[in-house]
BADRENNU-855541 format. One line per field, with one value per residue: chain; x, y, z of N, C-alpha, C, O in turn; residue number from 1. Coordinates in nm, 2 decimals. Atoms other than C-alpha are relative to their C-alpha. Layout:
N
chaine <- [A; ...]
nX <- [X; ...]
nY <- [Y; ...]
nZ <- [Z; ...]
caX <- [X; ...]
caY <- [Y; ...]
caZ <- [Z; ...]
cX <- [X; ...]
cY <- [Y; ...]
cZ <- [Z; ...]
oX <- [X; ...]
oY <- [Y; ...]
oZ <- [Z; ...]
num <- [NUM; ...]
END
This chain:
79
chaine <- [A; A; A; A; A; A; A; A; A; A; A; A; A; A; A; A; A; A; A; A; A; A; A; A; A; A; A; A; A; A; A; A; A; A; A; A; A; A; A; A; A; A; A; A; A; A; A; A; A; A; A; A; A; A; A; A; A; A; A; A; A; A; A; A; A; A; A; A; A; A; A; A; A; A; A; A; A; A; A]
nX <- [-0.07; -0.03; 0.06; -0.11; -0.09; -0.12; -0.10; 0.03; -0.01; -0.14; -0.05; 0.05; -0.06; -0.14; -0.02; 0.03; -0.11; -0.10; 0.04; -0.01; -0.14; -0.04; -0.05; 0.09; 0.07; 0.10; 0.01; 0.06; 0.14; 0.06; 0.00; 0.10; 0.14; 0.03; 0.02; 0.13; 0.10; 0.01; 0.07; 0.14; 0.06; 0.01; 0.10; 0.14; 0.11; 0.09; 0.12; 0.10; 0.10; 0.14; 0.08; 0.15; 0.06; -0.02; 0.12; 0.02; -0.05; -0.12; 0.03; 0.11; 0.14; 0.10; 0.01; -0.11; -0.02; 0.09; 0.09; -0.04; 0.00; -0.10; -0.02; 0.12; 0.13; 0.07; 0.05; -0.03; 0.04; -0.09; 0.07]
nY <- [-0.13; -0.03; -0.12; -0.09; -0.02; 0.09; -0.04; 0.04; 0.15; 0.04; -0.05; 0.09; 0.13; -0.02; -0.01; 0.13; 0.09; -0.03; 0.04; 0.15; 0.03; -0.04; -0.14; -0.11; -0.06; -0.09; -0.12; 0.04; 0.03; -0.13; -0.07; 0.07; -0.03; -0.14; -0.01; 0.06; -0.09; -0.11; 0.04; 0.02; -0.14; -0.06; 0.07; -0.06; 0.07; 0.07; -0.07; 0.01; 0.09; -0.05; 0.08; -0.02; 0.11; 0.00; 0.00; 0.14; 0.09; 0.08; 0.13; 0.07; -0.01; 0.04; -0.10; 0.01; 0.13; 0.04; 0.11; 0.12; 0.00; -0.08; -0.15; -0.07; 0.01; 0.12; 0.08; 0.14; 0.06; -0.04; -0.11]
nZ <- [0.00; -0.13; -0.05; -0.02; 0.11; 0.00; -0.09; -0.13; -0.01; -0.01; -0.13; -0.10; 0.01; -0.04; -0.15; -0.06; 0.02; -0.10; -0.14; -0.01; -0.01; -0.13; 0.00; -0.06; 0.12; -0.05; 0.09; 0.13; -0.02; -0.02; 0.13; 0.08; -0.05; 0.04; 0.14; 0.02; -0.06; 0.09; 0.12; -0.03; -0.02; 0.13; 0.08; 0.00; -0.07; 0.08; 0.04; -0.09; 0.03; -0.02; -0.09; 0.03; 0.07; 0.15; 0.08; 0.04; -0.10; 0.04; -0.04; 0.08; -0.05; 0.10; 0.10; 0.10; 0.04; 0.11; -0.04; 0.06; 0.15; 0.05; 0.00; 0.05; -0.07; 0.05; -0.11; 0.01; 0.13; 0.10; 0.07]
caX <- [0.89; 1.06; 0.91; 1.26; 1.50; 1.82; 2.05; 1.86; 1.85; 2.22; 2.31; 2.09; 2.24; 2.59; 2.54; 2.36; 2.65; 2.90; 2.69; 2.68; 3.06; 3.08; 3.18; 3.04; 2.79; 2.59; 2.69; 2.61; 2.28; 2.19; 2.28; 2.06; 1.76; 1.79; 1.81; 1.51; 1.31; 1.39; 1.27; 0.95; 0.89; 0.94; 0.69; 0.35; 0.04; -0.21; -0.52; -0.82; -1.07; -1.43; -1.66; -1.99; -2.23; -2.17; -2.42; -2.38; -2.37; -2.05; -2.21; -2.43; -2.80; -3.12; -3.09; -2.77; -2.80; -2.94; -3.24; -3.10; -3.08; -2.76; -2.69; -3.05; -3.41; -3.49; -3.71; -3.70; -3.88; -3.61; -3.84]
caY <- [-0.17; -0.07; 0.20; 0.36; 0.49; 0.30; 0.51; 0.44; 0.07; 0.05; 0.26; 0.05; -0.27; -0.13; -0.04; -0.37; -0.56; -0.37; -0.43; -0.81; -0.80; -0.64; -0.28; 0.03; 0.16; 0.40; 0.70; 0.51; 0.40; 0.75; 0.89; 0.62; 0.69; 1.07; 1.01; 0.78; 1.02; 1.31; 1.11; 1.01; 1.38; 1.48; 1.22; 1.34; 1.25; 1.01; 1.14; 1.21; 0.93; 1.01; 0.88; 0.98; 0.73; 0.63; 0.68; 0.33; 0.04; -0.16; -0.47; -0.73; -0.68; -0.78; -0.46; -0.55; -0.92; -1.05; -1.28; -1.53; -1.63; -1.45; -1.26; -1.18; -1.17; -1.51; -1.73; -2.10; -2.16; -1.98; -1.69]
caZ <- [-0.47; -0.15; 0.07; 0.13; -0.12; -0.22; -0.01; 0.31; 0.25; 0.18; 0.48; 0.70; 0.58; 0.64; 1.01; 1.07; 0.92; 1.13; 1.44; 1.37; 1.34; 1.69; 1.61; 1.79; 1.53; 1.74; 1.52; 1.20; 1.34; 1.45; 1.11; 0.94; 1.17; 1.10; 0.73; 0.73; 0.95; 0.71; 0.41; 0.59; 0.68; 0.32; 0.19; 0.08; 0.26; 0.12; -0.06; 0.15; 0.17; 0.11; 0.38; 0.22; 0.08; -0.28; -0.55; -0.68; -0.44; -0.44; -0.28; -0.45; -0.39; -0.57; -0.76; -0.94; -0.99; -1.32; -1.28; -1.52; -1.89; -1.96; -2.20; -2.31; -2.20; -2.35; -2.12; -2.07; -2.40; -2.59; -2.69]
cX <- [0.02; -0.06; 0.11; 0.08; 0.13; 0.10; -0.03; 0.01; 0.15; 0.07; -0.05; 0.06; 0.15; 0.01; -0.05; 0.11; 0.11; -0.04; 0.01; 0.15; 0.06; 0.06; -0.10; -0.06; -0.10; -0.01; -0.06; -0.15; -0.08; -0.01; -0.11; -0.14; -0.03; -0.03; -0.14; -0.12; -0.02; -0.08; -0.15; -0.07; -0.02; -0.11; -0.13; -0.10; -0.09; -0.12; -0.11; -0.11; -0.14; -0.08; -0.15; -0.05; 0.01; -0.13; -0.04; 0.04; 0.11; -0.03; -0.11; -0.13; -0.09; -0.01; 0.10; 0.04; -0.10; -0.08; 0.04; 0.00; 0.09; 0.03; -0.13; -0.12; -0.08; -0.04; 0.04; -0.04; 0.08; -0.06; 0.07]
cY <- [0.03; 0.14; 0.11; 0.01; -0.09; 0.04; -0.04; -0.15; -0.04; 0.04; -0.08; -0.14; 0.01; 0.00; -0.13; -0.10; 0.03; -0.03; -0.15; -0.03; 0.05; 0.14; 0.09; 0.08; 0.10; 0.13; -0.03; -0.02; 0.13; 0.08; -0.06; 0.04; 0.14; 0.01; -0.06; 0.09; 0.12; -0.04; -0.02; 0.14; 0.07; -0.07; 0.07; -0.08; -0.07; 0.09; -0.02; -0.10; 0.06; -0.10; 0.01; -0.12; 0.01; 0.00; -0.14; -0.10; -0.09; -0.15; -0.06; 0.01; -0.05; 0.10; -0.01; -0.14; -0.04; -0.12; -0.13; 0.01; 0.10; -0.04; 0.07; -0.02; -0.13; -0.08; -0.14; -0.07; 0.05; 0.12; 0.13]
cZ <- [0.15; 0.04; 0.02; -0.12; 0.01; 0.10; 0.15; 0.03; 0.01; 0.13; 0.12; 0.00; 0.05; 0.15; 0.06; -0.02; 0.10; 0.14; 0.02; 0.02; 0.14; 0.02; 0.07; -0.12; 0.04; -0.09; -0.14; 0.01; 0.02; -0.13; -0.09; 0.05; -0.04; -0.14; -0.04; 0.05; -0.09; -0.12; 0.03; 0.01; -0.13; -0.09; 0.00; 0.07; -0.10; -0.03; 0.11; -0.04; 0.02; 0.08; -0.03; -0.07; -0.15; -0.07; -0.04; 0.11; -0.05; 0.04; -0.09; 0.08; -0.11; -0.11; -0.11; -0.04; -0.11; 0.04; -0.06; -0.15; -0.06; -0.14; -0.04; 0.09; -0.04; 0.12; -0.02; -0.13; -0.11; -0.08; 0.04]
oX <- [-0.07; -0.07; 0.08; 0.08; 0.15; 0.16; 0.06; 0.05; 0.18; 0.14; 0.03; 0.09; 0.20; 0.10; 0.01; 0.13; 0.17; 0.05; 0.05; 0.18; 0.17; 0.11; -0.22; 0.02; -0.19; -0.12; -0.13; -0.23; -0.19; -0.12; -0.18; -0.23; -0.15; -0.12; -0.21; -0.22; -0.13; -0.16; -0.23; -0.18; -0.12; -0.16; -0.17; -0.08; -0.09; -0.15; -0.11; -0.15; -0.16; -0.09; -0.23; 0.03; 0.00; -0.23; -0.15; 0.15; 0.11; 0.05; -0.19; -0.14; -0.05; -0.07; 0.08; 0.15; -0.22; -0.04; 0.01; -0.02; 0.06; 0.04; -0.12; -0.11; -0.19; 0.03; 0.11; 0.02; 0.06; -0.01; 0.03]
oY <- [0.03; 0.23; 0.23; -0.08; -0.15; -0.05; -0.08; -0.19; -0.12; -0.03; -0.11; -0.19; -0.08; -0.07; -0.17; -0.18; -0.06; -0.07; -0.19; -0.13; 0.02; 0.17; 0.06; 0.15; 0.13; 0.18; 0.05; 0.01; 0.15; 0.14; 0.01; 0.07; 0.17; 0.08; 0.00; 0.11; 0.17; 0.04; 0.01; 0.15; 0.14; -0.01; 0.13; -0.20; -0.03; 0.18; -0.12; -0.10; 0.12; -0.22; -0.05; -0.20; 0.12; -0.05; -0.18; -0.08; -0.13; -0.23; 0.01; -0.01; -0.09; 0.07; 0.04; -0.16; -0.02; -0.21; -0.24; 0.12; 0.18; -0.16; 0.20; -0.08; -0.14; -0.10; -0.18; -0.17; 0.01; 0.15; 0.24]
oZ <- [0.23; -0.04; 0.02; -0.21; 0.12; 0.17; 0.22; 0.13; 0.09; 0.19; 0.21; 0.11; 0.11; 0.21; 0.17; 0.07; 0.15; 0.22; 0.13; 0.09; 0.17; 0.12; 0.07; -0.19; -0.04; -0.12; -0.19; -0.08; -0.04; -0.16; -0.16; -0.04; -0.08; -0.18; -0.12; -0.02; -0.11; -0.17; -0.05; -0.03; -0.15; -0.19; 0.10; 0.09; -0.22; 0.04; 0.17; -0.16; 0.12; 0.04; 0.05; -0.13; -0.21; -0.02; -0.03; 0.16; -0.17; 0.00; -0.15; 0.20; -0.22; -0.21; -0.22; -0.09; -0.09; 0.11; -0.01; -0.20; -0.15; -0.17; -0.05; 0.20; 0.00; 0.22; -0.11; -0.17; -0.23; -0.19; -0.01]
num <- [1; 2; 3; 4; 5; 6; 7; 8; 9; 10; 11; 12; 13; 14; 15; 16; 17; 18; 19; 20; 21; 22; 23; 24; 25; 26; 27; 28; 29; 30; 31; 32; 33; 34; 35; 36; 37; 38; 39; 40; 41; 42; 43; 44; 45; 46; 47; 48; 49; 50; 51; 52; 53; 54; 55; 56; 57; 58; 59; 60; 61; 62; 63; 64; 65; 66; 67; 68; 69; 70; 71; 72; 73; 74; 75; 76; 77; 78; 79]
END
């Protein structure tokens, strides 16, 4: 999924194409930059990340690794 909308991508490709062909595209480029900057300014901010310690650890430790004999409590003798 592109980060910019369709109109900004099409407009950007147009002025790049005209620039490759050797035309003066400074007005088209400025219009595109203004359009993209307006869209970026209208974009919502990301949600706030919580930096506090989590209640449940997310890493493997001896507290959250099973000792063995998955899926039950049966020992080596099968009891």
